[in-house]
N, C-alpha and C positions, 0 to 999 in steps of 0.2 A: 576623381570619384568622390561624390559628396557625402555618401552615407553608407552605413554598414551595420551588421549585427555582430555583437561582440560578447563573448562569455569568458570569464576567467574564474575557474573553479576546479575542484577535484571531481572527476567523473564517478568515483566510487560512491560519492554521497550526493551529487547534484545531477538531477535528471536533465536539466536544461543544457548541459554540455555532453552528457552521455547520448542523448537522443540524436543529435546531428552527427556525432563522430563514431558512435558504436565502439568506443575505445575506453577501457577501464584503466584508471591511474589513481593512486592514492593521494597524490599531491596536485596542487593547482597547476593548470596549463592554460594556454591561450588558444581560443578558437575565434576565427574571424570569417564571416560570410559577407562578401561584397559582390552582388550580382551573381554570376556563375562561379566566381572565385571563392573557394573554400580552403582555408589553410589552418594549420595548427603550428604553434611554436612550443617546442618541447625541450626538456633537459636532455643532455647526452645519454643519461640513464635510460630514457624511454624512447628516444628518437627512432632507432632502427625498428623497434617493435611497432611503433606507431605507423611507420611507413608500410609495414606489412599488413596491419590490421585495421587502421582507421579509414573511415569513409570520407576522405578528403583528397584534394588534388595535390597539395604540397604540405610537406612537414619541414619546418625550419628549425635551426638550432638556436635555442635560447642563449647558450653560452657564446655563440658566434656574434649575436647581436649585442650581448653584454660587453664583449671585448671591444667592439667598436666604440661603445659609450665610454668605457674606461680609458681607451686610447686618447679620448678627448678630455681627459682629466675630470670626468663626471662620474657620479655614483650610479651604478647599474641597478637601481631599484626596480621593482616590478612596474611601476608607473613609467619609469624612463624607458624600459625595454618595450613596453606596449606602445608608448608614444613613438619610438623609433620605427617599429614595425608599421604603424599606421602612416607615418611620414613616407616610408618607402612605397606604400600602396596608394598614396595620394588621398588618404581619408582624414577628414577633419571633424566629422560628426558620427557618433555611434549610438545605437540603441542597445540597451543592456537589460537583463532581467531585473525585476524589482528586488531580488535578493542580492544584487551586486553590492559589494562592500562600499559603504558611504565614503570612508576615508580614501579609498583608491579612486573613486569617482572624482572627489575634490582635487586629488593630486593631478589627475588627467586634465581636469578643467583648468588647473593652474598652468598646465603646459600647452594650453590652446586647443584642447579637444572638447567639443560640445558633447556632453553625455546626457542622454535622455532615457528615463526608465520606461520601457514599453509596457503596455497593458498585459495582464495575465489572461490566458497562458502565453508565454513568450513564443512558443512554437504552437500555433493553433492546431496544426495537423496532428499533434499528440492525442487529441480527444478521440478522433476517429481512427480506429486501429486498422492497419493493413493486415492482409492474411498472415504474413510471417509474424506479426506481433500477436495476433490471436493464437497462433500455434505456440508462441513463447509463453503466453499466459496459461494456456492449457497445460503445458509441460510443468509449470510451477504449481498449478492446481492439482495435477496428478501426484506431485510430491506431497502436497498437503493431505491429499486423500490417503496416501500410504502412511503418513504420520498418524492420521486418525485411526486407520485400521490397526496399526500397532498399539495405539492407546486403548482401543476397544478390546483387543486381545489381552492386554495387561489387566484391564478391569475384569474381564471374564475369568481370568486365572485366580482372582481373589475370592476368598470366602468371607462371609460376614461373621465376625466373632461374637462372643456372648456380650461383649461390651458395646456392640453396635457398629464397630469400626471395621473397615475392610482390612484383611490380613493376607499377607503373602510371604512365603519364605520365613515364617515364624515371627514376623513383626508387622506392625501397622503399615498399611500402604498409604502413602502421602501424595499430595498434589505434585510435589517435586519428583516423585518416582514416576508418576504418569507423564509429566512433561519430559522427563529423560527418555522414556520409551518413544514418545512422539518425535522428539527432536533427533534421536538416533536414526530412526527410519528415514527422516527427511535428508539428513546429511549423507546417507548412503546413496541417495539419488541425485546428489549434486545441488541440493537446496540449502539455503542458509536460513535456519530458523532464528527468530529474534522475539523475545518476550511472549512466547507461546502461552496462551491463556488456558489453564486447567483449574477453574475456580469452582469449588464445591459450596453448596448451600448458600447461606446469606452473603458469603464473600462475593458472589456473582451479581448481587444487587448493585455493586459498583462495576459497570460493564467492562472496564479496562483493568480490573484487579487480576493479576496473573494467577493467584491461587497459592496457598501455602498450608502446610500442616496435614494431619491425617484426614482421610476421607471416610465419612460414615456411609454405611449401607442405606439404601432406600432414600437417599437424598440426591437432588439433581446436581450434575457437574456440567458446567458450560465449558466446552472445548473449542476455542477460537484459534485457528492455525493459519498463519499467513507468511509462508516462506518466500524468499527471493531466490530466483535462479542464479547460481554463481556464474553460469555461462552467459546468460542474456541480460540479467539485471531486472527482468520482469517478475512481478509478484503473482502468487496465487492467494486465495482467501476462502476460508471455509469455516463454518461454525455448526456444531451439533450439540444438543443437550441430551445427556444420557443419565440413567439411573442403574447402578448395580444393585439389583434386588427388585422390590416392588414399589411402584410409584403410588402416591396417594391419589384419591379420586380428584381432589382439587388440582393437583399437579397435572394429571391426565387431561383435565378440562382446559387448563391454561396452555398446555403443549398443543392440543388439538386446535385451539384458537390461533396460536402463533403460526402453526403450520397452514391454517386457512389463510392467514395474512400473507404468507409467502406465496401461496398459489394465486391469490388476488394480485400480488405484485407482478408475478410472471404474466398474468393475463393482460395487465394494463400496459406493459412495456412494449412500445412500438415506435416507429419514427413519428415525430411530431407530438408525442405524449409530453404532458407537462409534469415535471418532477414533483413540484409541490402538491399538485392535485392527487397524484398517486399516494403520496405520503399522507395527505389528509383523509383519503378514503380508508386507508388501513387503520389510521388512528380512530376514525369514526366507527369502524367495525368493532374495535376493542371496547370503546365506550358503550356501544349499543348492547354489548354482552355483559356490561357491569364492571368492566376493568378500566378504571379511570387513572389519570396521570396527575400527580401533584405532590406537594410536600406532605409527608406524614411522619410523625416521630422524628422530625429534624432531618429526614432524608427524602430525596426525590424518589418516587416510586411510580410504577406504571410503565409507559412507553415514552421515554424522554430522550431518544436519540433519533437520528435520521433513519429512513428506510434503506438507503443505499448510497453508494459512492462509486465514482469511476475507479478503475483498476488498471494499472499499467506499470510504468517505471517507478511510480510511487504507489504506496499502499492506499493512499487517499488522494485522488485527483479528480478533476472535472470530468464529467458532470456529476451532479448529486441528485438523489431522490430524497428531498428534505424540504423544509420551508424556504431554503435558498432558491432563487429563481433559476430554472434550467429547462431546456427542451431537449428531449432525446432524439438522436439521429442514428441512422444506419451506420454501423461501425463502432458505436460506443460499446464498451464493455463495463457493466455495472454490477454491483452486488445487490442482492435482495435479502435484507437481514432485519426484519422486525423482531422485537423482543418485549417481554413483560417481566417486571422485576418487583418483588414484594418481600419485605422482611417476614420471616417465618415460613415462607415458601421457597425462596431462593430466586434464581434467575432462569429464564427460558429464552434462548435465542437460537434461531435457525437461519443459516446463511447459505445461499447459492450464488453462483456467478452466471450472469446472462449476457449474451451477445445480442445487441439490437440488430435485427436483419431488415431487409427491405419490406418484408411482409409481417413482421411482428418481432419475436425474440426466440432465442434458442438457449436452453439451459445447458451450460458447459459442465456442470457438476454431475458426477456419476454416482457417488456414494448414496445409499438409501438413507432415509430418515427413520430412526428407531429409538424409542424412548427407553424401554426396559431391556437390560442385558441379563 
């Protein structure tokens, strides 16, 4: 057999090996696909569980292969074990992901294996989600929505003190408190939160700032929630911008414009749609209303990130709705998340998740959009 696809990685952190195997493991293991043959080589610690759970035909013992190598007075390094498995299969050429370790690739080449880095995405089928994958994304999205609802409830329970800060239980209510409320609700539903964003005021002008310190009343708080399902590995993603108290007229105007951009994105998503064109149209909408993008006071301000990205086993994956070339196809799951960010105003971002259908798109997000609490 002349060629094969090979991945050596930990599936807890690498989607290219989780996708074909459906098996979670914290340490690297070997997956080989050669024609219809699909096998894994596992440590004794994981082998029996892999035989029950993994979507492969065979699960081999890493230690058994290593013992054969050591019996020949050779070191059973990962490269040596992989080379021995490939020799048994009659494989001399392999395609690997671009993330494959360079050192390991060179060791394999030194042992006579031709290693070629395949184009991204390594598994092209990952872009178009099958029904069970859509259900997994929706499950993670529901956990994100539960987290949002818990966070909103926590904000509603606060009063605005004389000093202008939110107060609860006799003390100032902080971004850390809000994040704890969100994350606790997600964990209860089997989601794994990570770096949940609860960024008040000007902190949100940096779109990936997680948020810290006490929250003021009447200022916007960007809540961007993107848990991973512990059961399936798929992500949900959701952003809402809210104010505990009364929003200023300018903030209401910006919020309404961003919400209009979200609606425009949903209308434009369909099979064959050009991602950069959707992004440019939303950007042009903002500029036409006087909200430009560029450097001001040493900071990027305006709309300076993409409109959306693919969602699945990674929080950011193909395709994109941004200046990067992409064409939407039925089965893609993408976010729609324009935003506007200005110092003195804060950030406003609203994010839904959409499934591209044969006739257009379907919004998978259920929670409403509400500025004032």
